[in-house]
N, C-alpha and C positions, 0 to 999 in steps of 0.2 A: 503644294508650294513648289513652284517651278523656277525659283530665282535664288538658289542658294548662293550665299556670299562666302568666299573662301576666307579661312581664318587669317590669311596674310593681309586681307583688305580691311580688317577690323581695327580701328584705331583704339588707343587706350581710352578708358572711360573718362569723361569730363562732364561737369555740370554746366559748362559755359557754351551758350549757343554760338559764340564766336569760333568755337573749335569744331563745329559740326560740319566738317568738309570731307568730301570723298574723292578718291582718285578716279578721274573719268575713265581711265584705261580699264578699270575693273568692272564697269557697269555692263549689265546685260540687256539684251533685247532692245525694246523701244527706248530705254533710257540712255543708250549709248551715245546718241547724238544730242539729245536734249540736255544731258548733264555735262556736255563738253565744257561749258562755263557754268559751274554750279553757283547759283546766286548766293548761296550761303558762304562761299569762299571769301566774299568781300565784307562780311559783317564786321570783322575786326577793324576795317578802315572807317567805319561809321563812328566817329568820336566827336560829336558836337558837344559844345559846352552846354551847361544847364539851360542857358537862355535860348539855345537853339532847338532843344528837344521838342518843345511844343510846335515849333514850325515844322520840324521833321515829321511829327505825327500828323499835322494838318496835311502836309504833302502826301504822306502815306495813305491817308483816307481817300484823297483824290485819285491816287494811283490805283487803289484797289477797285475803283469803279471803272477803270479803263479796260483796255484789251489785255491780251496775254502778257506781253512784255511789260506793260505798265503794272499789272498785278504782281509780277515777279519782283519788280523794284519796290512796290509797296510792302510785299511780304518780307523783304530784307529789312525794312525799317522796323516792322513789328516783331521780327526775331530779335531785335536789339532793344526796343523800347516797349514800355507798357502803356496802354491807353485803352480804357474800357470801351471807348467809342468804336474801336476796331472790331470788337467781337461780332456784332451783327453782320459785318461785311466779310468776316473770316469764315463763319460757319457754312454759308452756301458753297464755298470753295472746296470743302471737304468732299463734295460730290463731283468734282471736276473729273473729266476723262483723262486728263494729263497727269501722269504719276508724279512728275516733278512739282507740279502745282499743288497736288494733294500733300506731298511730303513737306513742302515749304510751309503750307498752311498749318499742318500739324505742329511743326516747330514753333510757329508764331503763336499758336494756342497754348503751347507749353510755356511760352514767355508771358502770355496773357491768359492765365487760367480763368475759366468761367464755368459754373455748374452746367450751363446749357451745352457745353462741349463734351461732357462726360459720355453720354450715350453714343453720339456719333464716333467718338474716338475709340470706344470699346468695340463698336461694330467694325471699324477698320482693322483693329488688332485681330479680330476674329476672322474677318472675311476678305480683307484686301489681298489680292493676288501678288502684289509687289512687295518684296522683302524690304526695300528701302523705305516704303511707307510704314510698314509695320515696325521697323526699327525706330523711325521717328516717333511713332505712337508710344513705344516702350519707354523712350526717354521722356516724352511729355507727361505721361501719366505719373511720373515721380513728383510732378508739381500739383497733383490732385490727391494728396494723402488722405483727406477726409472722405473722399468719394469711394464707392465700392470697386476699387481697382486691385485689391490684393489678390483675389483668386484669379482674375484674368492674367495678372503678371506672373503668378505661379505657373499657370498653364503654359504661358509663353516660355518660361524658363525650362519647363519640362519638355516641350514639344517642338518649338519653332527652330528656325535656322540659327546658326551661330551668332550672326550679327544682332539678331533680335534677342537671343538669350543673354548676350553681353549687357545690353541696356536694360533688360528686364531685371537682371540681377542687381544692377545699380539702383533702379527705381524701387526695388523692394526695401531698401534701407529707409527710404522716405515713407513708403506705404506702411511699413511695420513699426514706425516710430510713434504712432498715435495711440498706442495702448498695449498692455502686456499680452493680451490674447493674440493680437495681430502680430506683435513682435515674435512671439513663439512660433506662430504658423509660418511666418516668413523665414525665420531662422532654420526651421526644420527643413524646408526645401533648399535653402542656401547651403546648409551643411551637406545635404545629399549631393547637390551639384558640385560642391567643392571636392567631394570624394570621387565622383564618377563622370563628370562631364568630359567629353573627349577634347574640348578646345581649351588650351591654356588661358586664353584671354577671359573666358567665362569663369574658369576656376579662380583666376586672379581677382576678378570683380566680385565674385562670391565672397572671397576672403575679406576684401575691402568692406563690403556691406555688413558682414558679420561683425567686424570691428565697430561699426557705427551702431549696431543694434545691441551690443553687449549690455549697456546700462539699462536697457528696457526689459531685460530678460530676468526670469527667476533664477536663483542660485544653481539648481540642478542643470538647467540649460546653459548657464554661463560656464559651468565646469565642463560640460560636453563640448561647448564651443572651443574652449582653451585646448582640450585634449585633441580635437580634430585639427586645429591649427598647428599644434606641435607636431602631430603626425605628418601633416602636409609639409611642414617646414623641413622635416627630416627625410621624407621619402618621395615627394613629388618629383617626377622626372624632368620638370621644366624649371629653370632657374628663376624666371620671372614670377612664377607662382610661389616658389619658396620664399623669394624676397618679399612678396606681398603679404604672405602669412607672417613673416617675422615683423614687418612693419605694423601689421594689425595687432600682434601680441604686444609689441613695445608701446603702442599708443594706448593700450588699456591702462597703463600706469598703475597696475596692480602689483604691489611689492612681491607677492608670492609668485606671480607670473614672471616678473623680472628676475627673481631669484632662480626660478626654474631654467630660464634662458641662460643665466650665468653658469649654472651647473652644467648645461650642455656644452658651453664654451670650454669650461674647465676640463671636461671629459674628452675634449677633442672632437665632439660631434658637430660643433659649429665653429666657424672661424670668426 
């Protein structure tokens, strides 16, 4: 993997495609010029009324059949709107030689999940040489929780660059929420990443995801989760990670956990 993304370039986790923007100055290699105007930057400006959405999608379908620039405009539309008609036109674009086109297509398929996209998305997560494409896949797979995405996301959280690990940690909350066994497997890796990952943003997102998985876990794993979050709250060297751990604990709304936090406050260990 030759396109490491520095931790300073990794934005906070968000489930909104409107927030999937990158700083062009941080892009490497062939993306440096192509991403000077990231087509996803303008997604939040696409705010048509309900009556206009169908027309937007009709236009998007026409644009996807055009040249490179027209396809980019069409992809912006389907990063914002859902329309099953788009999927057959999106799938071939995953094989584009242009990384920005592949990346934008991946986001559009996250917004428009379809079983036919699972296999090619997993192939990109495994083999695509571009970290921005893999990062997009890690986000999009969170919208395929019933598909066999759990193990690939775990591998990405273990082995990939920081930007991909960040989004893999977030998507594991969705992939693990479909059953107790999956939740336990996802939580095991997230707990490990929360303890040892070198990047604060990845640890923060691991804490966030663990909070979401808590209700799907068996009591022993829940107890371990609380213990690790408390440990991180007290000892992690990054304030944002400590804050995320505290938020995750508070949002459990477990009286015993809240009492434990209050005890830490009373003892002067927390403010």
